[in-house]
N, C-alpha and C positions, 0 to 999 in steps of 0.2 A: 504493500500499500505507500509506504513512504518514497515520497519523492524529493530529489536536490534541491533545495530552496537557500541561496542566500539571505541571511539577515541582515537589514539595515541597524545598526548598533550607535544608539543616542552619543551625543555629547551633552554633555553638562554644563552650563552656565552658573558658578557657585556665587552669588552676588549679596553683597551689605552696603547699606548707604548709611550714611550720616544726615539727618534734616534740623530743618530751623524747629521742629514741635513734632506734635503726632498726626495731625490733620494732613491728610494727603490733598484736602480740598484748597486747604488755606497756608498749608507750609511747604516749602522747599528743601531740596536736596543742597548738603553742603558737601560732599563727599561721596564717590562712590569707586568699591572695588569688585573686580570680577576675576573670579579663577576659573580656566576651561579646564575641565577634567574629562578624561577620556573614558572612566568607570574604572582605572587602576589607579590613575596618578594623577596629579597637574600637570596640565602640557602647555599653556600659556597662560597668561595673565595682564590685567589691565587695570591701571587705578588714576584717579585724580581728585583732587580738590574742586568744587563746583561754587561758583560765586551764585549765590542764592538772590542776588538782585534786592537783597532786605537786611534788616538786622537779624543779628543771632541773639538771642536771650542771655541773659547773664549765666541762668541756670544749664542752660545747656551748652554754654564755654567749659563750665566746671566739670559737666559730665565727659563730655568728648573730647575739652583741649583745643577744638575748632575756635579760633575767633574770626571777628570781622577783619582784623588786619592781615590773618593769613589767607583770605579767599577773596581780598581787593584785588588781585593780580589774578584770579583764577578764570576761567574760562567758563562762561555761563552754560546753561545746559543745552540752550541749539548751538553751540559750539563745539560740544562732544557729543550730540544726539548721532550722528552718522556712524561715529568710531563705535558708538553703542550698538548701534542695529548690526553694522559687520561683524564685531567680535561675536555677538552672540547669534549669530544667522546659523541656524540648522542645531540649537541647541533646545535643551530643557531647562527652563529659569526654575534655580533653587537656591533655598536661602532659609534660615531658620525660623520660622514663623513667616513663612513667604508671602502669607497674604498684605503684612505691612510692605515690604521692598518692592513687591511687585504692583500694587495699587500706586505706590508715590513713582516709578518710575512710568507706569502706562498714564498717570497724570498728568508728568511734564511733556512725554510725548503728545498728549492729547491736547495740551495748551499750544503747541506746536502744528495742530492739524493733522497730525499723525496717528495712525490707527498701530497700537504696537501689543502684538498678539502673541504669545507662548503657552505652549504646555507648562505646568507647574508642577514642582515636588516640595515637600516641606519636611526638613530634617526634625522637625519638633515631633510633628507626627510618625515620619519613619522610625525614631529612637523610641517614641511608647510602644511601637511595635513591635519591632526587633530588639530592643533593650529594655526588656520590662524591669520593673524595680526600683527604679529610682527616686529617691525622695522629692528631687526638683529637675525639670527637664530644661530649664533657664539655658543656654549657652555655656555661661560661667561655671554653673555648678557640674552640668555633665561633662564639659572637658575635663573641670578638676577630678571626677570621679575616674574619666579615662586617660589618665596624664595626659592630655593633650593641653602642652602649653600655648597661650594666648600672647602673642608679644606684639601689645597694642590694643587692649581692651576698648571697646568704645570707639575703636576707631578702624574705618571701614577695612584697609586692608587686614588688618590684626583678626577682625573676626570673621572676612570671611575667608583668610588662609586656616583657620580653625575649622571653620563649616566646611569646609573641603577635607581637612583630614578625619572630620567626623564622617563626613559622606564615605570615605574609603573603609572605615569600620563598617558601615552601615551595608554595604555590599558584599564585604566579607560575610556577614552576619546572615545574610541574604542567599547564602551559597554562591556567591559569584555571580549571580542573576541580576542582570541590570536593570532596576525598574524605571517604567517610562508613565505611570501612575501608579498611586496608592494599591490600585488592585494586583499591582504584580509583587504584592511582597510574598514571600514565602514564610507559613507558620509550622516551624519546625517541630511543635508539641504535637502535632495531627498527623503527621507525615510519616510513610513506611520507610525505614532505613534502606530497604534497599531499592528507592529512586532514584537513577540516576539523572542528576541532575544537568549532566551535560545534554541529556535529552530533552531539557525542559527549555533551556539557552537556546536552542537550535532549530525550535517552534516557528513554523514561519508567519509573519502576519499578514496573511492572506487567507481567504475565503475557500471552505471546503468542508470535512466532515472528519473528526477526530473520535479515535479509539481508545478506549482506556482500559488497561489490564490488571489482572491482581498476580500474586507470587506464584499463583498454579496458571498463568497462562492462559487464564479465564477473561473472556471479553466482558467487563461488569458495565460497562456503559458506553452508548455511542452518542454524539451531539456533532451539532452544523455550527459554523458562525462566520461571521464575515472577517473576523481576527482570530484565527486557532489558538495562536499564542496565548492572547489575552485572556479568552474564554478558558483555556487550561490553566492558569494562573489565578484564575474567578476559583477555580474547583478547588486548585491546592489549596488557598488559604481563605477557604469558607466554611468554618467550624461552627456558624451558628446554630445548625439544628444536631439532632443526634445523628439523621440521615445524612445530611450534608459531610459532617467529621466522620463518619463510619466510610464513608467511600472514599473522601481522600484519605484516608489512614490504608487505604486497601491497595491503592494505585503503584502499580511497582515497573509498569511500562507504559508507553504513551506511543501511538502510532497516528497517520494522517494520511489525505489523500487529499489533494487540491481539486476545487474545480469552478473556480472563477465564478461562475455564476451563482447567486445565492440561491436562484429556484431549483437550480441542479442539487444544489447542497441537499436543501429540503425534501427532492424525490429520492436521492439517494439514502440520507437520512432514515426517512420513511422505510424506504425498502428494506435495508439494511437490520433495522428494529426488527421488523416484523421475519425477519430471514433467522438473526441470531440471538433474537429476545433477550437483551440483557437484563438481568434481576434489575438493576437500579433503572431501566428506562421504564420495565413493566410498572413499577411502582409510581415512577412519575406520568405515567400514560393515564395510570387510575385516578390520578389526583388533577390531571388537566381537564380531561373531557368525561364530564361526568352527567352531560344530560345530548338527548340525541332526539333526531323527529323520525319517528316510525310511520309505516303505511300498513295497511289493511283494507279489507273489503266487507263491508257489514251484507246481512241478507239481503238487502234491495239493489245490490252489486253499486254501491256508492265506495268510490275512494275514500278512505277517513283516514287523517292524518292524528297522530297524537305526541306532544311532548313529552318523555320519558326519561327516567336515571337510566344510564345506561347500565348493564347488567352483566358483568363479565361471564355469570354463572350460565347464562341461559343462552349465551352468545349470539341473542337477536341481532341483526346486521341491521344500526340506523341510515337511514338515508343521507344524513349529515350530523354531526354534532357540534356542543357547545360548552365553553368551558363554565357557564353559570345557567341557570334557570332563566335570570332577567335577560341574560343574551339570547337565549331559546326565544323565549316569549315576545321580543321585541321584534326578532327575524321573522316570527311565524305571521304576527299582526300584520307587518308590513306584506307579505306574501297575499294573505287573504283579502287586504284592499287590492294589491295589483291585480290580482286574477280573479277577483269576486267570488272568492269561496266562502262557503258556509261555517260560521264561527263554530255551529254545533259539531259537525263531521271533522273540524277541525281540533277538537276536543278545549277549547278556549270559553264557550259558552255553555253551563250546563242547562238543559231543560227538557220537559218532557215534548214540547210544542215546538213553535218557529224560535228561529235565533232574532237578537235585537237588530240586527243587519238587513233581517227581511222585513222588520216591522219599518224600518228606514228607508227601503228600496232601495237595498247595497248589497242584497242576497237574491236570487233566482228564486228560491223555494225547492232547495232538494231537500234541507231540514222538514219541510212537510208534505213531500213527494209532488210538488209541484212543477219540478226540473226533471226531466229525463237523466238518467243514470250516465247514459251515454255522454250525454251534452256537459253535464257537470263532470262525468272525468274527463273531457278533451280539457277544460282546463287546469286540473289536475295536474294531468301528462303534462303540460303547457310548463308549469313549474318544475316537475322532475327532470325534464331538459335540463334548466338551466342549473340545477342541482348535479348532474353530470359534469356538462361544460358549455362554458358562454358560446361557444362555435365549433360545431361539429367537426371540421377541419381547419387547420390552424399548425402554422409553424413559429414557435416562440423563440427569438433571437437573444442572446445575451453574451457575456463577457467569456473570454476563454481563459486557459490555465496561464496563459503566456502571451507576450505582445503577437499581435496579429492573426490572433486564434481566435475565433466566436464558438459560441456554445448554441444547440437548436433542441429546443423540448417538440417532439412531433405527435400531433393527436389526429385522428382520421378517423371519420367516418364514427365519432363520438366517442372513441377510444383510444386512450393513450398508449403511445406506442413505445416510445423510450426518451434517450436523448443521447447526443454526439456531440462531436467537436470538429470545425472545418478550418481550413486556412482563408482568412478572409479575402488574401489577394485570387483566389481560385475563379476562375470564371465556368458558372454554371449554365448549362442553355436554358434550362427551366426549374423553376422550384422544386418539382418532386425528385431530380437529381440528389437533392441532401439527404433524403432517406436513405441512401446507401451507408451514411456515414454513421445510423442510429443506431446503437446497441438495445434489443428490446427489453422491458422492462415488464411484470405484470402489473395490469387496471386496479384498482379499486377505490372505495369511497374515499378513504384518506388521500390520497393522489389527486382525484376530483377536485377536492376540498384544497390541498395544498397548489393546485394550480389556478382554481377559479379565485380562490383569497389572495394568490399573488398579484393576478391579473387586476383586482380590485383595488388592490394598494399601490400597485404601482403603473399609472395612467400611461406612462412616456415608455413603457418598453414595446418594443418593436413587435408587432405579431403580424405574420402574412397568412391570411387564410385564402383558402383555395377549395 
């Protein structure tokens, strides 16, 4: 399953600033220091005093040592703004209490009419997660506990360099995995000691299906994600419930297959869950799809629809499923209105006589035998068609696994045929030629829901109908 994939490893801009006060809207930066960190060590640095173009309060000078005289000949922020943008290009913005530093820097740029946007990491939050048990997580106290010397406390250069040294320790505590967000943190307490962290570090940040195995090489979970690495990290860091913690503790091996297309990932995930029935997917499925729409025929020959709880024991096959009773009721009522169906025969109006819609002339009278069964059933069957596929013949185009490759999902005569990939530079004389690249897969209700739901949610997707 595993395919070769080169991950982009981030660079980090470890930032500290000094200011004239605590309000990003009112106060200004007096000093900024940035250490560029490659995840292992500092590789470059930038620092400068900044003329705030206003008075520095006496109590701030006492704290930082930065006086009005020191910044009188320093550049203003607009004079160093370009340097800061270029130095932090492609970097994740890191600071101790990052909200403070990032807010000030963003606001300085905003006053120049420039939108400065970065992903951020907070070493306070990282430290609380990866270095539990400290009485204080202030930079001074934490560095004292970890024997990190701060040469120049409350000056941007000293504090930023100390934060960079702290960041190196945090990466080591995270088993060498470079965090790109706080969800990328490893929770060592719940993980299986046999898990190879090199596998985790090399997972792609791309769309596909991933497979989680236990120490007996049993496949315990199959998932899909637009970012495989991020989603797997979430599993490894998720000990919030007994179930999620138990699953995380069992993972010893991870595999994946890229799909490029999110729709293909959804289809492949659904097929392989049905084939392999991993233990944690079975539990998830029961929790996620709790209500279904079921079809039956009464003694008068009328097709009846009922919203009921899905029952794994009876194996009754629903027409479609819903995550909640409320979702099911809402969708069914919309269909009743659209197809002029009978509320009584759809189970939403309990009565021995006519339904409410008949009384307001929105039902043709199937509930009291005034409409022939075949006439009523024709409209029910119109609904059943859209519960299958929005169009009986269509090719749904999407992203491929690599540049210049496209994916295609094929539906023909109201049946899902499968999916495949083709080189977008290839010239096809007719659309039907694309069918040659399709790998066939079975059709079922879940597949129908996936395709219809995806098309409803992604109106811009390219669909070729034939």
